[in-house]
C-alpha positions as a printed Julia matrix, in Angstrom:
361×3 Matrix{Float64}:
 10.22  -14.12  14.14
 13.92  -13.32  14.65
 16.31  -13.75  11.77
 18.26  -17.01  11.71
 21.78  -16.52  13.02
 23.48  -18.19  10.05
 26.85  -16.66  10.98
 26.8   -18.46  14.34
 28.24  -21.98  14.69
 28.27  -24.47  17.54
 29.91  -27.67  18.76
 28.44  -29.51  21.75
 30.4   -32.46  23.17
 28.83  -34.79  25.72
 30.69  -37.84  27.02
 29.09  -40.43  29.31
 30.95  -43.6   28.38
 34.51  -43.5   29.69
 35.63  -47.17  29.64
 38.53  -46.5   32.01
 37.02  -43.75  34.17
 33.84  -43.39  36.19
 30.94  -43.39  33.72
 28.6   -40.4   33.67
 24.87  -40.28  33.05
 23.99  -36.63  32.35
 26.62  -35.33  29.92
 25.01  -36.42  26.65
 21.56  -35.22  27.74
 23.0   -31.91  28.89
 24.81  -31.44  25.57
 21.56  -32.31  23.78
 19.66  -29.76  25.89
 22.2   -27.11  24.93
 21.77  -28.0   21.25
 18.0   -27.61  21.65
 18.56  -24.05  22.89
 20.97  -23.39  20.01
 18.35  -24.31  17.43
 15.3   -22.85  19.18
 13.61  -19.77  17.74
 13.49  -18.32  21.26
 17.07  -19.44  21.85
 20.25  -19.25  19.78
 18.24  -19.51  16.51
 21.09  -21.22  14.64
 20.39  -23.2   11.46
 20.64  -26.97  11.91
 23.63  -27.2    9.57
 25.65  -24.96  11.89
 25.04  -27.1   15.01
 27.06  -30.25  15.62
 26.36  -32.53  18.58
 29.23  -34.92  19.32
 27.97  -37.5   21.87
 29.56  -40.64  23.19
 27.76  -43.84  22.13
 25.41  -45.5   24.59
 27.3   -48.82  24.48
 30.77  -49.14  25.93
 33.36  -50.38  23.41
 35.11  -53.62  24.28
 38.44  -51.89  23.71
 38.98  -48.61  25.54
 41.19  -47.4   22.68
 38.15  -47.56  20.39
 36.09  -45.22  22.59
 34.77  -42.0   21.09
 34.62  -39.06  20.82
 38.27  -38.06  20.57
 40.02  -34.86  19.57
 39.97  -35.8   15.88
 36.16  -35.78  15.94
 36.1   -32.21  17.24
 38.81  -30.91  14.93
 37.08  -32.5   11.95
 33.91  -30.51  12.71
 35.94  -27.31  13.01
 37.58  -28.12   9.69
 34.19  -28.66   8.05
 33.06  -25.3    9.42
 36.05  -23.76   7.63
 38.46  -23.28  10.53
 42.09  -23.64   9.48
 41.74  -22.09   6.02
 42.99  -18.68   7.07
 39.6   -17.06   6.54
 36.9   -15.58   8.7
 34.2   -18.24   9.18
 31.51  -16.33  11.06
 30.51  -14.04  13.86
 30.29  -16.48  16.78
 31.27  -20.0   17.83
 29.66  -21.76  20.78
 31.82  -24.52  22.27
 30.04  -26.66  24.86
 31.57  -29.57  26.76
 30.12  -31.92  29.41
 32.21  -34.77  30.75
 35.26  -35.39  32.93
 37.84  -32.65  33.25
 40.91  -31.56  35.17
 42.79  -28.38  35.96
 46.44  -28.25  34.93
 46.64  -24.67  36.26
 44.42  -21.72  37.11
 44.16  -20.57  33.47
 43.28  -23.84  31.76
 40.78  -26.71  31.69
 41.6   -30.17  30.35
 38.48  -31.68  28.78
 38.99  -35.44  28.85
 38.18  -37.42  25.75
 36.55  -40.87  25.93
 39.86  -42.78  25.72
 41.36  -41.1   28.79
 42.53  -43.18  31.74
 44.08  -42.12  35.03
 47.46  -42.79  33.43
 46.55  -41.29  30.04
 45.08  -37.88  30.77
 46.85  -36.7   27.63
 43.69  -37.74  25.79
 42.24  -34.26  26.2
 41.56  -30.95  24.57
 42.49  -27.76  26.41
 40.62  -24.55  26.95
 43.74  -22.42  26.83
 45.31  -23.76  23.61
 41.99  -23.71  21.74
 41.25  -20.24  23.05
 44.68  -19.02  21.96
 44.19  -20.58  18.53
 40.84  -18.81  18.05
 42.35  -15.51  19.17
 45.42  -15.75  16.97
 43.76  -17.08  13.79
 40.44  -15.22  14.28
 38.05  -17.51  12.38
 35.25  -16.08  14.57
 34.66  -12.64  16.06
 33.35  -14.14  19.31
 33.89  -17.51  20.98
 31.66  -18.69  23.85
 32.9   -21.63  25.95
 30.48  -23.44  28.29
 32.41  -26.12  30.19
 30.38  -28.31  32.57
 33.16  -30.4   34.1
 35.4   -30.67  37.13
 38.77  -28.94  37.36
 40.58  -31.27  39.77
 44.21  -30.25  40.08
 46.7   -32.18  37.97
 50.13  -30.65  37.38
 51.57  -33.51  35.3
 49.61  -33.29  32.07
 49.53  -30.6   29.42
 46.44  -29.82  27.4
 46.22  -30.11  23.63
 45.21  -27.59  21.0
 43.88  -28.07  17.46
 45.9   -30.62  15.49
 45.53  -29.14  12.02
 48.21  -26.78  10.77
 47.02  -23.22  11.19
 47.04  -20.8    8.28
 47.39  -17.11   8.92
 44.48  -14.98   7.69
 45.24  -13.38   4.33
 43.82  -10.47   2.39
 44.08  -10.25  -1.38
 47.18   -8.08  -1.14
 48.91   -9.5    1.88
 48.64  -10.46   5.56
 45.52   -9.33   7.37
 45.9    -7.01  10.3
 45.04   -8.94  13.43
 41.31   -8.71  14.14
 40.01   -8.36  17.65
 38.46  -11.6   18.94
 36.37  -11.69  22.08
 35.79  -14.77  24.21
 33.46  -15.54  27.08
 34.15  -18.59  29.25
 31.73  -20.15  31.74
 33.15  -23.0   33.82
 31.32  -25.33  36.18
 33.91  -25.0   38.92
 36.91  -22.93  39.98
 40.43  -24.31  39.7
 40.62  -27.46  41.82
 36.84  -27.67  42.23
 34.11  -30.1   41.26
 31.0   -29.84  39.08
 27.93  -31.91  39.92
 24.88  -33.35  38.17
 22.35  -34.23  40.89
 18.96  -35.82  40.31
 16.35  -33.15  39.64
 13.54  -32.83  42.18
 10.96  -32.71  39.41
 12.1   -35.97  37.82
 14.43  -38.9   38.14
 17.14  -37.74  35.73
 20.46  -36.14  36.51
 21.19  -32.68  35.16
 24.39  -30.69  35.28
 24.03  -27.78  37.69
 26.02  -25.42  35.47
 24.12  -26.38  32.32
 20.78  -25.91  34.08
 21.78  -22.43  35.3
 23.17  -21.4   31.91
 20.07  -22.54  30.03
 17.72  -20.82  32.48
 19.61  -17.62  31.87
 19.84  -17.98  28.1
 16.12  -18.66  27.82
 15.5   -15.31  29.52
 14.92  -15.84  33.23
 13.93  -12.41  34.63
 16.99  -12.3   36.88
 19.24  -12.9   33.86
 17.99   -9.83  31.97
 19.76   -6.5   31.89
 17.76   -3.24  32.25
 17.09   -3.26  28.5
 15.54   -6.7   28.73
 18.47   -8.47  27.08
 20.58  -11.46  28.08
 24.17  -10.35  27.74
 27.5   -11.78  28.8
 27.43   -9.51  31.85
 23.88  -10.3   32.94
 24.35  -14.03  32.29
 27.56  -14.04  34.33
 25.81  -12.54  37.35
 22.86  -14.91  37.06
 24.91  -18.09  36.6
 27.24  -17.4   39.53
 24.3   -16.86  41.87
 22.11  -19.64  40.45
 24.79  -22.34  40.57
 25.2   -21.71  44.3
 21.42  -21.9   44.78
 20.99  -25.15  42.82
 23.94  -26.75  44.6
 22.58  -25.77  48.0
 19.15  -27.21  47.12
 20.89  -30.51  46.32
 22.97  -30.46  49.52
 26.16  -29.76  47.59
 28.73  -27.01  47.26
 29.58  -25.78  43.77
 30.74  -22.45  42.42
 30.87  -21.38  38.81
 33.78  -19.39  37.44
 33.54  -16.98  34.53
 36.15  -15.29  32.36
 34.5   -12.09  31.22
 34.2   -10.96  27.64
 35.84   -7.64  26.86
 32.75   -6.45  24.99
 29.07   -7.0   25.69
 28.13  -10.18  23.86
 24.35  -10.3   23.4
 22.6   -13.68  23.57
 18.99  -12.54  23.62
 17.41   -9.31  22.42
 14.29   -7.92  23.97
 13.18   -4.32  23.58
 12.7    -2.05  26.6
  8.98   -1.74  25.79
  8.52   -5.48  26.37
 10.4    -5.43  29.65
  8.2    -5.42  32.75
  9.19   -2.68  35.16
  8.02   -1.36  38.5
  8.19    2.15  39.91
 10.75    2.47  42.71
 10.96    5.43  45.09
 14.46    5.85  46.52
 14.61    7.8   49.77
 17.86    9.14  51.22
 18.01    9.94  54.96
 18.36   13.65  55.81
 21.74   12.95  57.43
 23.27   12.17  54.03
 24.05   14.64  51.28
 26.05   14.33  48.09
 25.46   12.18  45.03
 23.93    8.71  44.84
 24.7     6.47  41.86
 22.36    3.72  40.64
 24.09    0.9   38.73
 23.42   -2.49  37.21
 24.84   -5.25  39.4
 27.97   -7.08  38.31
 29.55   -9.71  40.54
 33.22   -8.91  40.95
 33.02   -5.76  38.81
 31.51   -2.28  38.72
 28.26   -2.32  36.77
 27.24    0.3   34.2
 25.71    3.48  35.6
 21.95    3.94  35.09
 21.33    7.29  36.76
 22.65    9.54  39.52
 20.88   11.99  41.83
 21.83   14.36  44.65
 20.62   13.29  48.09
 18.7    16.55  48.48
 16.55   15.43  45.54
 15.73   12.06  47.13
 13.99   12.83  50.41
 10.81   11.26  51.8
  8.69   14.25  50.7
 10.12   14.16  47.18
 11.63   10.69  46.49
 13.84    9.76  43.58
 11.41    7.96  41.25
 12.83    5.47  38.76
 11.39    2.57  36.76
 13.42   -0.62  37.25
 13.07   -4.11  35.81
 11.07   -6.62  37.83
 12.91   -9.38  39.72
 16.24   -7.69  39.13
 18.98   -6.48  41.44
 20.63   -3.09  41.26
 23.41   -1.42  43.22
 22.93    1.97  44.84
 26.12    3.6   46.03
 26.95    6.76  47.92
 30.62    7.51  47.13
 30.98   10.19  49.82
 30.29    7.7   52.62
 31.65    4.7   50.71
 28.36    2.82  51.29
 26.78    0.6   48.63
 23.55   -1.38  48.97
 21.51   -3.68  46.76
 18.0    -2.85  45.55
 16.17   -6.11  44.81
 12.92   -5.37  42.96
 11.87   -8.97  43.53
 11.17   -8.0   47.15
  8.57   -5.4   46.23
  5.27   -6.06  48.0
  3.48   -3.09  46.5
  4.02   -0.35  43.93
  5.66    2.05  44.18
  8.38    0.09  45.95
  9.85    2.42  48.55
 13.53    1.79  49.14
 15.12    3.61  52.07
 18.87    4.07  51.94
 20.34    3.1   55.34
 21.56    5.74  57.75
 25.37    5.86  58.11
């Protein structure tokens, strides 16, 4: 059994009841589903005391100015965790939000609190100011934002950061040198886009497309694993971007996820190479091509880490390049000399070894 991640903390906000905006039906359930992953032994494995679900109540208040949750509720949880005291709190914070949102610009997301109206979008918390706060004050080494909301353009409202007065981190003998803080941000839509929660085919309940894709990946879907059998920020990014498009298409919708990459490789799920199912792949280069071939992990929008490289003369039909690759996983094979790159999808293997022929130029 894995050790409990008692240095990880989490806040999950789900808002259905907006008295002055269109009510939602999936946000609280999606936030609850995320909390279930956080506490699961095969998930985040956080202790219960480090997980705080902040849902909207089921009943609408008679007065919209009495609706909850609001920013104070979120900041109070952060304060109870120890944020704002000028000290390191823990290794990682998960910050999940499902509800209405808007995009003040391409770098920010306004997460609307329950008291928001079309004329009072100032009732919000902002991705950018909270992210800046966590980077500057460094209460956590890593911060993971999962934001399942729309980012409809609105240029007239600013977003709000934490309301408590920040204290600079201190050592016993003076100010602490600024610690490096890494953040990973997964958003349900690009700037100006929408996020959807269609009815699932298997049931009659609505589920957020982004949340569904994220949870599939975090629970270890084969396509979300890296070659070492782990779920990392990089492998989750690739999976979520592809899966959100698939789920939206199945529902007759168009939705794209957007991800701000972490600078380091945040690991969400460990799994040793010995437990990872692999298949033998034979890579065959045509005789017309010489020079080096490079096999890499796939990364959408970025160059993936190199796995192995081989000269074309060592990858012919009579003597193929043999390599063991993870099942149901995509890899990139590039030939720099010809500037050609192709995808090897082990999920397409009909038999083993899977013979992959590099295309002729």
